[in-house]
PyMOL commands that place a pseudoatom at each C-alpha (Angstrom):
pseudoatom trace, name=CA, resn=HIS, resi=1, chain=A, elem=C, hetatm=0, pos=[-114.977, 128.387, -48.024]
pseudoatom trace, name=CA, resn=ASP, resi=2, chain=A, elem=C, hetatm=0, pos=[-112.384, 125.953, -47.085]
pseudoatom trace, name=CA, resn=TYR, resi=3, chain=A, elem=C, hetatm=0, pos=[-110.159, 125.521, -50.207]
pseudoatom trace, name=CA, resn=ALA, resi=4, chain=A, elem=C, hetatm=0, pos=[-108.187, 122.700, -48.483]
pseudoatom trace, name=CA, resn=ASP, resi=5, chain=A, elem=C, hetatm=0, pos=[-111.355, 120.679, -48.734]
pseudoatom trace, name=CA, resn=PRO, resi=6, chain=A, elem=C, hetatm=0, pos=[-112.658, 121.248, -52.290]
pseudoatom trace, name=CA, resn=PRO, resi=7, chain=A, elem=C, hetatm=0, pos=[-116.153, 119.980, -53.243]
pseudoatom trace, name=CA, resn=ARG, resi=8, chain=A, elem=C, hetatm=0, pos=[-116.052, 116.280, -54.450]
pseudoatom trace, name=CA, resn=THR, resi=9, chain=A, elem=C, hetatm=0, pos=[-119.265, 116.320, -56.393]
pseudoatom trace, name=CA, resn=VAL, resi=10, chain=A, elem=C, hetatm=0, pos=[-121.328, 118.878, -58.273]
pseudoatom trace, name=CA, resn=ASP, resi=11, chain=A, elem=C, hetatm=0, pos=[-123.958, 118.393, -55.703]
pseudoatom trace, name=CA, resn=ASP, resi=12, chain=A, elem=C, hetatm=0, pos=[-121.388, 119.423, -52.959]
pseudoatom trace, name=CA, resn=LEU, resi=13, chain=A, elem=C, hetatm=0, pos=[-120.609, 122.476, -55.015]
pseudoatom trace, name=CA, resn=ILE, resi=14, chain=A, elem=C, hetatm=0, pos=[-124.283, 123.429, -55.256]
pseudoatom trace, name=CA, resn=ALA, resi=15, chain=A, elem=C, hetatm=0, pos=[-124.750, 123.023, -51.407]
pseudoatom trace, name=CA, resn=ARG, resi=16, chain=A, elem=C, hetatm=0, pos=[-121.733, 125.377, -50.911]
pseudoatom trace, name=CA, resn=CYS, resi=17, chain=A, elem=C, hetatm=0, pos=[-123.349, 127.917, -53.151]
pseudoatom trace, name=CA, resn=GLY, resi=18, chain=A, elem=C, hetatm=0, pos=[-126.492, 128.356, -51.049]
pseudoatom trace, name=CA, resn=LYS, resi=19, chain=A, elem=C, hetatm=0, pos=[-128.601, 125.693, -52.885]
pseudoatom trace, name=CA, resn=PRO, resi=20, chain=A, elem=C, hetatm=0, pos=[-129.567, 127.349, -56.223]
pseudoatom trace, name=CA, resn=SER, resi=21, chain=A, elem=C, hetatm=0, pos=[-131.152, 125.002, -58.696]
pseudoatom trace, name=CA, resn=ARG, resi=22, chain=A, elem=C, hetatm=0, pos=[-128.704, 122.696, -60.355]
pseudoatom trace, name=CA, resn=ARG, resi=23, chain=A, elem=C, hetatm=0, pos=[-129.507, 123.833, -63.772]
pseudoatom trace, name=CA, resn=HIS, resi=24, chain=A, elem=C, hetatm=0, pos=[-129.349, 127.556, -62.822]
pseudoatom trace, name=CA, resn=LEU, resi=25, chain=A, elem=C, hetatm=0, pos=[-125.842, 126.931, -61.263]
pseudoatom trace, name=CA, resn=GLU, resi=26, chain=A, elem=C, hetatm=0, pos=[-124.604, 124.939, -64.249]
pseudoatom trace, name=CA, resn=ARG, resi=27, chain=A, elem=C, hetatm=0, pos=[-125.798, 127.630, -66.668]
pseudoatom trace, name=CA, resn=ALA, resi=28, chain=A, elem=C, hetatm=0, pos=[-124.204, 130.522, -64.705]
pseudoatom trace, name=CA, resn=PHE, resi=29, chain=A, elem=C, hetatm=0, pos=[-121.117, 128.495, -64.172]
pseudoatom trace, name=CA, resn=HIS, resi=30, chain=A, elem=C, hetatm=0, pos=[-120.718, 127.645, -67.848]
pseudoatom trace, name=CA, resn=GLN, resi=31, chain=A, elem=C, hetatm=0, pos=[-121.262, 131.316, -68.795]
pseudoatom trace, name=CA, resn=SER, resi=32, chain=A, elem=C, hetatm=0, pos=[-118.486, 132.439, -66.321]
pseudoatom trace, name=CA, resn=VAL, resi=33, chain=A, elem=C, hetatm=0, pos=[-115.807, 129.800, -66.916]
pseudoatom trace, name=CA, resn=ARG, resi=34, chain=A, elem=C, hetatm=0, pos=[-116.743, 128.172, -70.200]
pseudoatom trace, name=CA, resn=ALA, resi=35, chain=A, elem=C, hetatm=0, pos=[-117.070, 124.738, -68.693]
pseudoatom trace, name=CA, resn=SER, resi=36, chain=A, elem=C, hetatm=0, pos=[-119.562, 122.707, -66.713]
pseudoatom trace, name=CA, resn=PRO, resi=37, chain=A, elem=C, hetatm=0, pos=[-118.995, 122.339, -62.987]
pseudoatom trace, name=CA, resn=TYR, resi=38, chain=A, elem=C, hetatm=0, pos=[-118.073, 118.755, -63.557]
pseudoatom trace, name=CA, resn=GLN, resi=39, chain=A, elem=C, hetatm=0, pos=[-115.582, 119.611, -66.254]
pseudoatom trace, name=CA, resn=PHE, resi=40, chain=A, elem=C, hetatm=0, pos=[-114.077, 122.315, -64.127]
pseudoatom trace, name=CA, resn=MET, resi=41, chain=A, elem=C, hetatm=0, pos=[-113.726, 119.969, -61.098]
pseudoatom trace, name=CA, resn=LEU, resi=42, chain=A, elem=C, hetatm=0, pos=[-112.113, 117.338, -63.250]
pseudoatom trace, name=CA, resn=LYS, resi=43, chain=A, elem=C, hetatm=0, pos=[-109.550, 119.854, -64.552]
pseudoatom trace, name=CA, resn=GLN, resi=44, chain=A, elem=C, hetatm=0, pos=[-108.767, 120.970, -61.079]
pseudoatom trace, name=CA, resn=ARG, resi=45, chain=A, elem=C, hetatm=0, pos=[-108.305, 117.343, -59.897]
pseudoatom trace, name=CA, resn=VAL, resi=46, chain=A, elem=C, hetatm=0, pos=[-105.872, 116.759, -62.780]
pseudoatom trace, name=CA, resn=THR, resi=47, chain=A, elem=C, hetatm=0, pos=[-104.139, 119.995, -62.017]
pseudoatom trace, name=CA, resn=ASN, resi=48, chain=A, elem=C, hetatm=0, pos=[-103.652, 118.850, -58.458]
pseudoatom trace, name=CA, resn=ALA, resi=49, chain=A, elem=C, hetatm=0, pos=[-102.405, 115.510, -59.513]
pseudoatom trace, name=CA, resn=GLN, resi=50, chain=A, elem=C, hetatm=0, pos=[-99.850, 117.141, -61.808]
pseudoatom trace, name=CA, resn=LYS, resi=51, chain=A, elem=C, hetatm=0, pos=[-98.551, 119.171, -58.887]
pseudoatom trace, name=CA, resn=LEU, resi=52, chain=A, elem=C, hetatm=0, pos=[-98.222, 115.976, -56.707]
pseudoatom trace, name=CA, resn=LEU, resi=53, chain=A, elem=C, hetatm=0, pos=[-96.512, 114.070, -59.581]
pseudoatom trace, name=CA, resn=ARG, resi=54, chain=A, elem=C, hetatm=0, pos=[-94.036, 116.913, -59.943]
pseudoatom trace, name=CA, resn=SER, resi=55, chain=A, elem=C, hetatm=0, pos=[-93.331, 117.524, -56.211]
pseudoatom trace, name=CA, resn=THR, resi=56, chain=A, elem=C, hetatm=0, pos=[-93.739, 114.027, -54.513]
pseudoatom trace, name=CA, resn=GLU, resi=57, chain=A, elem=C, hetatm=0, pos=[-92.716, 110.491, -54.902]
pseudoatom trace, name=CA, resn=GLN, resi=58, chain=A, elem=C, hetatm=0, pos=[-96.258, 109.300, -53.853]
pseudoatom trace, name=CA, resn=SER, resi=59, chain=A, elem=C, hetatm=0, pos=[-97.763, 106.390, -55.741]
pseudoatom trace, name=CA, resn=ILE, resi=60, chain=A, elem=C, hetatm=0, pos=[-100.441, 106.945, -58.382]
pseudoatom trace, name=CA, resn=GLU, resi=61, chain=A, elem=C, hetatm=0, pos=[-102.956, 105.238, -55.876]
pseudoatom trace, name=CA, resn=ARG, resi=62, chain=A, elem=C, hetatm=0, pos=[-102.121, 107.892, -53.263]
pseudoatom trace, name=CA, resn=ILE, resi=63, chain=A, elem=C, hetatm=0, pos=[-102.158, 110.759, -55.678]
pseudoatom trace, name=CA, resn=ALA, resi=64, chain=A, elem=C, hetatm=0, pos=[-105.509, 109.628, -57.121]
pseudoatom trace, name=CA, resn=GLU, resi=65, chain=A, elem=C, hetatm=0, pos=[-106.959, 109.762, -53.671]
pseudoatom trace, name=CA, resn=ALA, resi=66, chain=A, elem=C, hetatm=0, pos=[-105.345, 113.055, -52.699]
pseudoatom trace, name=CA, resn=ALA, resi=67, chain=A, elem=C, hetatm=0, pos=[-106.512, 114.665, -55.952]
pseudoatom trace, name=CA, resn=GLY, resi=68, chain=A, elem=C, hetatm=0, pos=[-110.123, 113.626, -55.443]
pseudoatom trace, name=CA, resn=PHE, resi=69, chain=A, elem=C, hetatm=0, pos=[-110.479, 110.682, -57.802]
pseudoatom trace, name=CA, resn=SER, resi=70, chain=A, elem=C, hetatm=0, pos=[-112.414, 107.598, -56.779]
pseudoatom trace, name=CA, resn=ASN, resi=71, chain=A, elem=C, hetatm=0, pos=[-109.677, 105.280, -57.872]
pseudoatom trace, name=CA, resn=PRO, resi=72, chain=A, elem=C, hetatm=0, pos=[-106.377, 105.124, -59.921]
pseudoatom trace, name=CA, resn=PRO, resi=73, chain=A, elem=C, hetatm=0, pos=[-107.979, 104.085, -63.171]
pseudoatom trace, name=CA, resn=GLN, resi=74, chain=A, elem=C, hetatm=0, pos=[-110.278, 107.096, -63.125]
pseudoatom trace, name=CA, resn=LEU, resi=75, chain=A, elem=C, hetatm=0, pos=[-107.314, 109.333, -62.474]
pseudoatom trace, name=CA, resn=CYS, resi=76, chain=A, elem=C, hetatm=0, pos=[-105.422, 107.799, -65.439]
pseudoatom trace, name=CA, resn=LEU, resi=77, chain=A, elem=C, hetatm=0, pos=[-108.428, 108.039, -67.743]
pseudoatom trace, name=CA, resn=HIS, resi=78, chain=A, elem=C, hetatm=0, pos=[-109.096, 111.731, -67.087]
pseudoatom trace, name=CA, resn=PHE, resi=79, chain=A, elem=C, hetatm=0, pos=[-105.340, 112.653, -66.850]
pseudoatom trace, name=CA, resn=ARG, resi=80, chain=A, elem=C, hetatm=0, pos=[-104.808, 111.227, -70.266]
pseudoatom trace, name=CA, resn=LYS, resi=81, chain=A, elem=C, hetatm=0, pos=[-107.861, 112.870, -71.866]
pseudoatom trace, name=CA, resn=LEU, resi=82, chain=A, elem=C, hetatm=0, pos=[-106.765, 116.341, -70.524]
pseudoatom trace, name=CA, resn=THR, resi=83, chain=A, elem=C, hetatm=0, pos=[-102.910, 115.998, -70.938]
pseudoatom trace, name=CA, resn=GLY, resi=84, chain=A, elem=C, hetatm=0, pos=[-102.465, 113.415, -73.682]
pseudoatom trace, name=CA, resn=GLN, resi=85, chain=A, elem=C, hetatm=0, pos=[-100.267, 111.303, -71.514]
pseudoatom trace, name=CA, resn=SER, resi=86, chain=A, elem=C, hetatm=0, pos=[-100.561, 108.923, -68.533]
pseudoatom trace, name=CA, resn=PRO, resi=87, chain=A, elem=C, hetatm=0, pos=[-99.595, 110.130, -64.954]
pseudoatom trace, name=CA, resn=SER, resi=88, chain=A, elem=C, hetatm=0, pos=[-96.449, 107.881, -65.125]
pseudoatom trace, name=CA, resn=GLN, resi=89, chain=A, elem=C, hetatm=0, pos=[-95.418, 109.356, -68.512]
pseudoatom trace, name=CA, resn=TYR, resi=90, chain=A, elem=C, hetatm=0, pos=[-96.045, 112.830, -67.196]
pseudoatom trace, name=CA, resn=ARG, resi=91, chain=A, elem=C, hetatm=0, pos=[-93.899, 112.281, -64.062]
pseudoatom trace, name=CA, resn=ALA, resi=92, chain=A, elem=C, hetatm=0, pos=[-91.097, 110.826, -66.146]
pseudoatom trace, name=CA, resn=ALA, resi=93, chain=A, elem=C, hetatm=0, pos=[-91.150, 113.737, -68.629]
pseudoatom trace, name=CA, resn=GLU, resi=94, chain=A, elem=C, hetatm=0, pos=[-91.117, 116.272, -65.684]
pseudoatom trace, name=CA, resn=ARG, resi=95, chain=A, elem=C, hetatm=0, pos=[-88.139, 114.426, -64.180]
pseudoatom trace, name=CA, resn=ARG, resi=96, chain=A, elem=C, hetatm=0, pos=[-86.163, 114.561, -67.440]
pseudoatom trace, name=CA, resn=GLU, resi=97, chain=A, elem=C, hetatm=0, pos=[-87.141, 118.409, -67.711]
pseudoatom trace, name=CA, resn=GLN, resi=98, chain=A, elem=C, hetatm=0, pos=[-85.963, 118.978, -64.113]
pseudoatom trace, name=CA, resn=ALA, resi=99, chain=A, elem=C, hetatm=0, pos=[-82.699, 117.058, -64.748]
pseudoatom trace, name=CA, resn=ALA, resi=100, chain=A, elem=C, hetatm=0, pos=[-81.981, 119.148, -67.941]
pseudoatom trace, name=CA, resn=ARG, resi=101, chain=A, elem=C, hetatm=0, pos=[-82.573, 122.400, -65.981]
pseudoatom trace, name=CA, resn=ASN, resi=102, chain=A, elem=C, hetatm=0, pos=[-80.405, 121.365, -63.152]
pseudoatom trace, name=CA, resn=PRO, resi=103, chain=A, elem=C, hetatm=0, pos=[-77.668, 119.008, -64.354]
pseudoatom trace, name=CA, resn=GLU, resi=104, chain=A, elem=C, hetatm=0, pos=[-75.616, 119.252, -61.228]
pseudoatom trace, name=CA, resn=ALA, resi=105, chain=A, elem=C, hetatm=0, pos=[-78.508, 118.052, -58.951]
for i in range(1, 105): cmd.bond("trace and resi %d" % i, "trace and resi %d" % (i + 1))
show_as sticks, trace
zoom trace
């Protein structure tokens, strides 16, 4: 599997798994990771966005696209649901933490 090109939809994920029934995959997936495939994919996208927010100066628009969201409002919605803050708030907090850890930088 190409991890540099993650599946964009649950149907893409099913296709990569040899085409089991959608319900069978969802049930097995939930038993294994305690989340639906969709919830898991959203969490992975938010995690990827967090990494980009910490390590790049890219715009929210570019980060949304790179993380697999259809548009910036979708990134903001799911990011806030999972982290309790907006992407901009997260980036600002991370920068403050980095500055506190490396005051001479």
